[in-house]
SENU-15394 format. One record per residue: residue in one letter; y, x, z of N, C-alpha, C in turn. Coordinates in steps of 0.001 Angstrom, whole numbers, padded with zeros to 6 digits, always signed. Example, Ala and Ser with C-alpha at 12.3 -4.5 7.8 and 13.67 -1.06 7.14 Angstrom:
! residues 2
a-005690+013190+007800-004500+012300+007800-003300+013200+007800 s-002250+012850+007080-001060+013670+007140+000030+012900+007870 
//
This chain:
! residues 279
x-086173+077425-055272-086653+078805-055238-085534+079717-054735 x-085856+080616-053829-084855+081507-053258-084406+082535-054277 x-083210+083062-054065-082654+084078-054961-083452+085371-054831 x-083685+086084-055949-084420+087351-055876-083639+088400-055095 x-084365+089273-054426-083776+090351-053639-083881+091648-054425 x-082786+092404-054468-082779+093704-055132-082217+094745-054169 x-083077+095549-053595-082633+096630-052714-082393+097856-053577 x-081150+098342-053666-080847+099482-054542-081730+100688-054231 x-082305+101246-055289-083114+102444-055139-084557+102196-054735 x-084865+101001-054234-086237+100727-053804-087159+100572-055017 x-088375+101083-054867-089376+101014-055920-090530+100142-055435 x-090719+099008-056067-091841+098130-055752-092984+098451-056712 x-094178+098647-056167-095340+099034-056967-096334+097882-056978 x-096630+097374-058166-097538+096238-058339-098923+096742-058736 x-099938+096413-057913-101305+096868-058174-102267+095677-058133 x-102682+095150-059276-103731+094123-059291-105066+094752-058891 x-105919+093954-058207-107174+094522-057710-108284+093495-057749 x-109502+093990-057996-110704+093175-057857-111901+094071-057566 x-112339+094108-056318-113616+094682-055899-113897+096094-056413 x-112946+097004-056224-113188+098398-056624-112754+099334-055494 x-113352+099170-054330-112987+099980-053169-113052+101487-053439 x-114051+102011-054174-114083+103455-054430-112871+103973-055197 x-112212+103099-055950-110977+103474-056638-109753+103150-055793 x-109800+101998-055167-108653+101492-054416-108216+102445-053311 x-109169+102957-052545-108813+103833-051429-108074+105079-051875 x-108631+105890-052795-107876+107082-053208-106586+106754-053952 x-106553+105620-054658-105323+105212-055344-104197+104989-054338 x-104449+104134-053347-103422+103827-052356-103077+105050-051506 x-104079+105806-051140-103826+106996-050321-103021+108036-051085 x-103228+108123-052384-102452+109084-053182-100976+108691-053232 x-100704+107382-053288-099310+106917-053230-098715+107258-051874 x-099466+106976-050833-099017+107231-049462-098700+108708-049244 x-099530+109570-049810-099380+111013-049609-098269+111617-050444 x-098093+111118-051675-097235+111820-052637-095940+111086-052971 x-095476+110200-052091-094189+109554-052348-093273+109700-051136 x-093076+110932-050645-092211+111114-049476-090732+110973-049864 x-089952+110466-048934-088512+110408-049152-088045+109306-050072 x-088955+108456-050557-088560+107360-051437-088827+106034-050728 x-087948+105072-050987-088102+103732-050438-089051+102966-051347 x-090316+102854-050938-091294+102171-051779-091855+100942-051074 x-092285+100013-051886-092914+098788-051430-094166+098605-052288 x-095340+098685-051670-096596+098566-052407-097111+097135-052274 x-097223+096461-053407-097709+095082-053443-099068+095072-054138 x-100114+094731-053391-101454+094620-053972-101776+093149-054142 x-102110+092770-055377-102473+091384-055661-103982+091347-055836 x-104670+090763-054877-106130+090712-054928-106585+089461-055662 x-107373+089675-056706-107806+088572-057563-109227+088127-057247 x-109409+087615-056024-110663+086975-055664-111777+087892-055217 x-111460+089033-054629-112511+089934-054140-113344+089250-053061 x-114655+089488-053101-115574+088903-052121-116339+089991-051359 x-115882+091222-051433-116612+092318-050794-115746+092983-049733 x-116151+094177-049303-115465+094874-048219-114072+095365-048608 x-113770+095391-049893-112452+095859-050314-111338+094958-049784 x-111610+093658-049680-110599+092736-049171-110334+092994-047688 x-111379+093287-046920-111192+093639-045514-110367+094908-045378 x-110623+095849-046255-109850+097098-046237-108365+096813-046488 x-108085+096004-047478-106688+095685-047785-106019+094969-046613 x-106735+094061-045992-106162+093329-044852-105878+094239-043670 x-106527+095388-043620-106333+096318-042500-105108+097211-042668 x-104531+097232-043853-103406+098139-044127-102087+097450-043803 x-101385+097986-042841-100116+097378-042423-098947+097791-043320 x-099111+098834-044118-097987+099366-044898-097929+098826-046331 x-098828+097883-046667-098762+097252-047981-098444+095768-047815 x-098019+095141-048896-097911+093686-048961-099096+093175-049755 x-099921+092369-049137-101119+091859-049786-100910+090399-050181 x-101133+090110-051447-101092+088743-051953-102503+088389-052393 x-103094+087391-051759-104473+087018-052053-104522+085821-052995 x-105369+085933-054005-105593+084849-054967-107103+084532-054957 x-107579+083805-053972-109027+083604-053794-109702+082864-054930 x-108956+082117-055726-109558+081359-056816-109686+082161-058104 x-109181+083401-058085-109308+084253-059255-110631+085010-059212 x-110910+085790-060252-112151+086553-060295-112328+087235-061629 x-113482+087855-061803-113764+088585-063032-113728+087677-064254 x-114038+086395-064075-114070+085440-065183-112718+085335-065879 x-111642+085674-065178-110296+085517-065730-109642+086863-066033 x-110446+087903-066119-109944+089228-066473-109887+089356-067999 x-108827+089962-068582-107725+090653-067935-106473+089813-067727 x-106547+088507-068034-105335+087693-067912-104753+087735-066501 x-105631+087801-065481-105097+087798-064121-104417+089116-063750 x-104606+090144-064558-103828+091383-064353-102359+091120-064658 x-102119+090455-065781-100733+090230-066218-100040+089170-065367 x-100766+088140-064977-100156+087163-064083-099888+087778-062702 x-100703+088747-062313-100450+089463-061054-099117+090193-061109 x-098865+090870-062218-097588+091584-062357-096413+090608-062363 x-096601+089430-062967-095538+088421-062946-095247+087976-061516 x-096300+087796-060730-096114+087414-059322-095359+088502-058580 x-095778+089753-058775-095118+090867-058097-093660+090983-058520 x-093382+090740-059780-092005+090796-060278-091097+089869-059482 x-091587+088676-059168-090778+087694-058441-090811+087906-056931 x-091904+088434-056418-092038+088628-054979-091423+089934-054483 x-091265+090897-055363-090788+092228-054973-089342+092182-054485 x-088952+093252-053832-087569+093383-053354-086894+094623-053918 x-087601+095396-054715-087061+096647-055218-086166+096488-056428 x-085344+097511-056655-084547+097574-057878-085458+097786-059092 x-086542+098531-058856-087487+098852-059928-088871+098311-059588 x-089618+097976-060644-091010+097556-060473-091898+098515-061255 x-092873+099101-060563-093863+099955-061212-095168+099185-061320 x-095689+099064-062543-097019+098494-062731-098026+099632-062666 x-099149+099385-062001-100095+100471-061749-101511+099927-061709 x-102460+100737-062183-103873+100385-062122-104516+101024-060895 x-105611+100434-060438-106314+101002-059285-107043+102296-059631 x-107197+102605-060914-107837+103870-061296-106802+104919-061693 x-105604+104785-061133-104529+105759-061313-104351+106503-059996 x-104399+107825-060049-104302+108635-058841-103138+109622-058977 x-102335+109695-057921-101141+110548-057927-101501+111936-057412 x-100990+112972-058098-101308+114349-057725-100119+115114-057153 x-098892+114694-057511-097714+115464-057095-096623+114552-056551 x-095784+115114-055681-094722+114335-055055-093644+113890-056047 x-093547+114550-057188-092502+114226-058160-092996+113273-059255 x-094029+112509-058964-094649+111698-060013-093734+110627-060586 x-092745+110180-059844-091824+109143-060328-090479+109701-060784 x-090268+110991-060613-088945+111581-060857-088499+111447-062308 x-089398+111669-063271-089031+111564-064682-088642+110132-065040 x-089313+109171-064445-088988+107764-064692-087601+107426-064133 x-087343+107857-062898-086054+107579-062271-084918+108278-063006 x-085171+109482-063471-084163+110217-064242-083803+109446-065508 x-084813+108944-066198-084566+108178-067419-083775+106912-067120 x-084119+106214-066042-083389+105007-065663-081927+105313-065352 x-081679+106413-064672-080311+106775-064307-079473+107190-065509 x-080124+107627-066570-079400+108095-067760-079066+106981-068739 x-079682+105813-068590-079494+104740-069562-079537+103383-068860 x-078370+102757-068731-078300+101446-068083-079000+100356-068892 x-079214+100599-070173-079877+099623-071031-081382+099866-071125 x-081866+100771-070312-083296+101070-070315-084033+100048-069464 x-084873+099252-070102-085606+098224-069376-086939+098694-068841 x-087551+099683-069523-088854+100163-069100-089086+101603-069518 x-089832+102315-068706-090167+103714-069005-091577+103987-068496 x-092299+104798-069211-093658+105147-068809-094179+106266-069671 x-095470+106297-069855-096075+107327-070686-097157+106692-071539 x-097855+107514-072321-098930+107038-073182-100256+107436-072561 x-101339+107268-073290-102655+107608-072764-102692+109075-072342 x-103174+109311-071132-103149+110662-070573-104338+111484-071060 x-104266+111824-072331-105306+112647-072924-104702+113436-074076 x-105172+114660-074227-104718+115529-075308-105867+115679-076303 x-105696+115089-077488-106759+115107-078487-106427+116085-079605 x-107475+116509-080296-107299+117344-081477-106485+116568-082511 x-105312+117067-082926-104446+116288-083817-105076+115983-085167 x-105931+116886-085677-106579+116640-086966-107582+115508-086844 x-108386+115554-085768-109365+114493-085529-108667+113154-085336 x-107591+113155-084564-106873+111910-084295-106271+111343-085570 x-105744+112219-086435-105179+111775-087709-106245+111141-088589 x-107417+111784-088678-108507+111241-089490-108961+109880-088975 x-109093+109771-087651-109528+108509-087058-108542+107387-087356 x-107261+107699-087245-106239+106681-087474-106199+106251-088930 x-106336+107219-089863-106324+106881-091287-107473+105939-091622 x-108670+106251-091102-109831+105398-091345-109593+103994-090788 x-108991+103926-089577-108732+102624-088960-107714+101823-089778 x-106681+102488-090272-105667+101806-091077-106289+101252-092353 x-107098+102071-093035-107731+101641-094286-108638+100438-094048 x-109484+100517-093011-110396+099409-092716-109631+098135-092385 x-108598+098264-091560-107834+097090-091134-107132+096428-092300 x-106593+097225-093203-105852+096640-094315-106764+096115-095417 x-108004+096616-095494-108992+095986-096364-109301+094584-095856 x-109460+094465-094527-109693+093150-093919-108504+092221-094178 x-107286+092781-094118-106084+091981-094387-106096+091466-095829 x-106470+092351-096754-106506+091977-098164-107558+090906-098437 x-108632+090931-097652-109703+089948-097815-109462+088667-097023 x-108329+088623-096316-108004+087447-095532-108680+087388-094180 x-109224+088532-093733-109919+088576-092452-109003+088992-091312 x-107796+089414-091637-106767+089708-090636-105523+088919-090970 x-104792+088500-089911-103617+087653-090142-102389+088436-090577 x-102354+089741-090263-101196+090530-090668-101618+091958-090980 x-100792+092615-091763-101080+093988-092171-100946+094933-090989 x-101842+095900-090909-101848+096845-089781-100787+097921-089987 x-099982+098162-088961-098990+099232-088985-099422+100329-088025 x-099394+101552-088501-099831+102686-087687-098703+103086-086735 x-098918+102821-085475-097970+103227-084445-098736+103862-083298 x-098149+104848-082670-098817+105551-081579-097762+106035-080589 x-097988+105775-079312-097070+106282-078297-095695+105654-078339 x-095595+104394-078770-094284+103789-078996-093833+102846-077885 x-094662+102654-076847-094233+101831-075717-094918+102335-074446 x-094325+102097-073280-094931+102559-072021-096232+101815-071729 x-097303+102554-071480-098579+101935-071131-098515+101453-069686 x-099147+100319-069437-098960+099617-068166-099678+100253-066979 x-100546+101262-067200-101272+101817-066061-100344+102545-065100 x-099165+102940-065585-098137+103518-064709-096810+103480-065447 x-096114+102363-065343-094836+102179-066025-093814+101599-065053 x-092549+101913-065281-091468+101444-064414-090518+100546-065199 x-090117+099437-064579-089220+098483-065214-088042+098171-064288 x-086919+097821-064903-085743+097403-064142-085876+095898-063878 x-086118+095533-062622-086454+094145-062294-085379+093155-062712 x-084126+093498-062496-083060+092540-062772-083034+092143-064248 x-083276+093101-065122-083311+092803-066551-084443+091832-066855 x-085630+092122-066332-086777+091265-066613-086557+089852-066091 x-085994+089732-064900-085764+088416-064313-084620+087682-065000 x-083532+088382-065267-082385+087736-065927-082756+087211-067310 x-083629+087943-068008-084020+087552-069364-085224+086618-069377 x-085810+086370-068199-086954+085481-068119-088196+086013-068823 x-088433+087328-068721-089547+087957-069428-090838+087862-068616 x-091944+088058-069300-093267+087951-068681-094156+089084-069156 x-095122+089467-068332-096095+090479-068726-097234+089887-069546 x-097257+088569-069691-098318+087904-070433-098040+087920-071939 x-099055+087587-072721-098887+087476-074168-097930+086338-074493 x-097096+086558-075506-096157+085520-075943-096042+085559-077467 x-095576+084470-078022-095197+084448-079432-093719+084765-079521 x-093395+085891-080131-092017+086325-080237-091474+086171-081639 x-090207+086522-081838-089590+086395-083160-090297+087211-084239 x-090998+088262-083838-091664+089134-084808-093184+088971-084781 x-093650+087858-084223-095075+087598-084214-095650+087482-082822 x-096963+087643-082726-097672+087526-081462-097615+088855-080719 x-097150+088820-079471-097038+090027-078658-098191+090033-077660 x-099179+090855-077929-100356+090922-077076-100021+091638-075776 x-100535+091105-074666-100266+091682-073360-100967+093020-073143 x-102019+093282-073917-102860+094457-073686-102044+095741-073657 x-102282+096526-072609-101625+097819-072491-100171+097762-072081 x-099630+096534-071943-098225+096404-071598-097313+096261-072803 x-097892+095979-073976-097066+095882-075179-096111+094691-075133 x-096595+093543-074652-095794+092321-074699-094440+092482-074012 x-094439+093048-072813-093186+093164-072064-092206+094096-072769 x-092719+095148-073418-091847+096059-074163-091253+095359-075376 x-092087+094617-076111-091596+093911-077288-090523+092895-076914 x-090703+092224-075780-089694+091268-075322-088393+091978-074949 x-088507+093153-074352-087305+093932-074030-086560+094329-075301 x-087281+094771-076305-086641+095145-077569-085934+093950-078188 x-086585+092792-078190-085970+091597-078760-084698+091214-078021 x-084657+091503-076712-083481+091160-075913-082396+092230-075995 x-082634+093280-076777-081617+094308-076979-081676+095466-076003 x-082785+095616-075305-082924+096701-074336-083841+097791-074878 x-083779+098940-074234-084547+100096-074660-085764+100314-073773 x-086738+101016-074316-087844+101548-073523-087978+103029-073856 x-088652+103753-072985-088813+105190-073207-090220+105611-072821 x-090781+106524-073600-092109+107067-073317-091962+108546-072970 x-092321+108896-071735-092292+110290-071296-093508+111007-071889 x-093323+112221-072429-094451+112923-073051-095665+113045-072137 x-096830+112887-072725-098081+113000-071980-098178+114348-071267 x-097744+115400-071952-097818+116740-071356-097007+116847-070071 x-095942+116063-069971-095106+116074-068772-095773+115356-067621 x-096473+114260-067918-097031+113425-066860-098441+113825-066429 x-099185+114485-067274-100580+114815-066937-100736+115647-065666 x-099836+116591-065359-099986+117319-064090-099651+116469-062868 x-098997+115326-063081-098497+114512-061976-099418+113356-061597 x-100062+112759-062588-100930+111604-062347-102207+111746-063175 x-103270+111104-062689-104547+111099-063409-104992+109653-063561 x-105348+109281-064789-105805+107916-065057-107248+107971-065533 x-108146+107353-064767-109552+107342-065152-109764+106540-066426 x-109112+105399-066550-109248+104555-067736-110525+103737-067696 x-110398+102425-067768-111540+101508-067637-112318+101814-066361 x-111575+102148-065323-112213+102587-064085-113072+101539-063421 x-112705+100270-063542-113502+099212-062931-114928+099237-063472 x-115047+099466-064778-116378+099530-065385-117175+100723-064879 x-116479+101771-064455-117160+102984-064003-117711+102857-062592 x-117222+101880-061812-117676+101766-060417-118245+100397-060086 x-118079+099424-060959-118522+098062-060650-119657+097645-061576 x-120823+097302-061028-121948+096880-061875-121690+095560-062591 x-120764+094747-062086-120483+093452-062708-119660+093601-063992 x-118971+094711-064122-118075+094878-065271-118383+096194-065974 x-119227+096155-066960-119574+097367-067703-118775+097422-068998 x-118690+098627-069550-117976+098858-070798-119037+099231-071830 x-119400+098293-072684-120599+098418-073510-120662+099725-074293 x-119570+100088-074951-119632+101230-075860-119583+102576-075146 x-118856+102643-074038-118585+103944-073433-119005+104037-071977 x-119997+103236-071555-120343+103185-070146-120780+104556-069611 x-121662+105220-070316-122152+106522-069850-121023+107548-069788 x-120171+107528-070779-119028+108440-070800-118106+108187-069614 x-117855+106903-069316-116994+106551-068192-117595+107014-066869 x-118890+106810-066695-119533+107209-065450-119537+108725-065285 x-119705+109458-066378-119657+110922-066312-118259+111408-065943 x-117257+110763-066516-115888+111149-066192-115563+110824-064738 x-116038+109680-064276-115855+109312-062869-116475+110354-061955 x-117715+110729-062242-118409+111699-061392-117684+113035-061375 x-117216+113458-062542-116499+114726-062631-115198+114682-061826 x-114474+113565-061958-113209+113425-061240-113428+113356-059741 x-114430+112600-059314-114691+112448-057887-115207+113725-057236 x-115616+114698-058042-116063+115985-057514-114907+116960-057292 x-113724+116611-057771-112585+117518-057626-112081+117490-056174 x-111775+118662-055596-111414+118749-054172-110244+117862-053774 x-109211+117773-054616-108031+116985-054254-108361+115502-054138 x-109312+115031-054974-109692+113625-054891-110663+113386-053735 x-111515+114339-053477-112402+114223-052315-111592+114092-051027 x-110480+114826-050960-109629+114751-049770-109043+113357-049618 x-108669+112724-050732-108140+111364-050680-109218+110365-050267 x-110441+110605-050685-111534+109699-050342-111842+109690-048850 x-111598+110799-048195-112032+110942-046796-110891+110907-045783 x-109658+111031-046232-108521+111128-045317-108059+109742-044868 x-108668+109223-043798-108337+107897-043308-106972+107851-042629 x-106405+108996-042301-105069+109024-041710-104020+108458-042657 x-104300+108543-043956-103353+108023-044932-103347+106485-044988 x-104309+105872-044303-104330+104404-044256-103384+103854-043190 x-102928+104708-042294-102160+104239-041131-100672+104265-041382 
//
């Protein structure tokens, strides 16, 4: 295996994809439009798309496309995390950004807070933000208390393997997070679920990679939601909002309404139609 390449200052962006052209186009175009003056490398890992989205990706000369034709919806979400592992090894940047196809960039300074944090702490392995939503704090507190009580009743009855600990906003969420590649590679870390010294580290949301960084003695940082919300927009469960094959049972109508509202905004409409950003 060849030695990994690290170009100082370069930012490699890892985007797993499966058949979501209505999201993919504005996502990629938003990166193209709002990352001037930075050395970026966009790596799209396609997990078995069989529709026009794959043709679209093949037409883009400014991205690196990695095709995995044997993958598909049947292996979701595991193929998201293995995609990031592939990008980690294939990338050439000093930093790796994990990103979802339902993440849209609004401002040119969208990565500045992440880079600032990296420059301030050599032991910082990862930086990102939490869920991009501002909830009523009283409602959120009540919801969490109820969840803690229910979970620990299940623990007491032997229906859960471990006691639930209330934590919120304590690790970078994977829909838009930045990692120092050399640390991840030197330590042999993975974005997949692992059994660690403190238990099972679930890959969901990007928790596993953060927990592995902590175990290895490195830091992570979460940029306040209020800071990042003007810079990026995350639809959340976006694949379910645009793909009939993948629905979200509990919140499907809510997701579709949010999609429609977002797609009606002028700045996103411009991304949907501006084909010049593909060149």
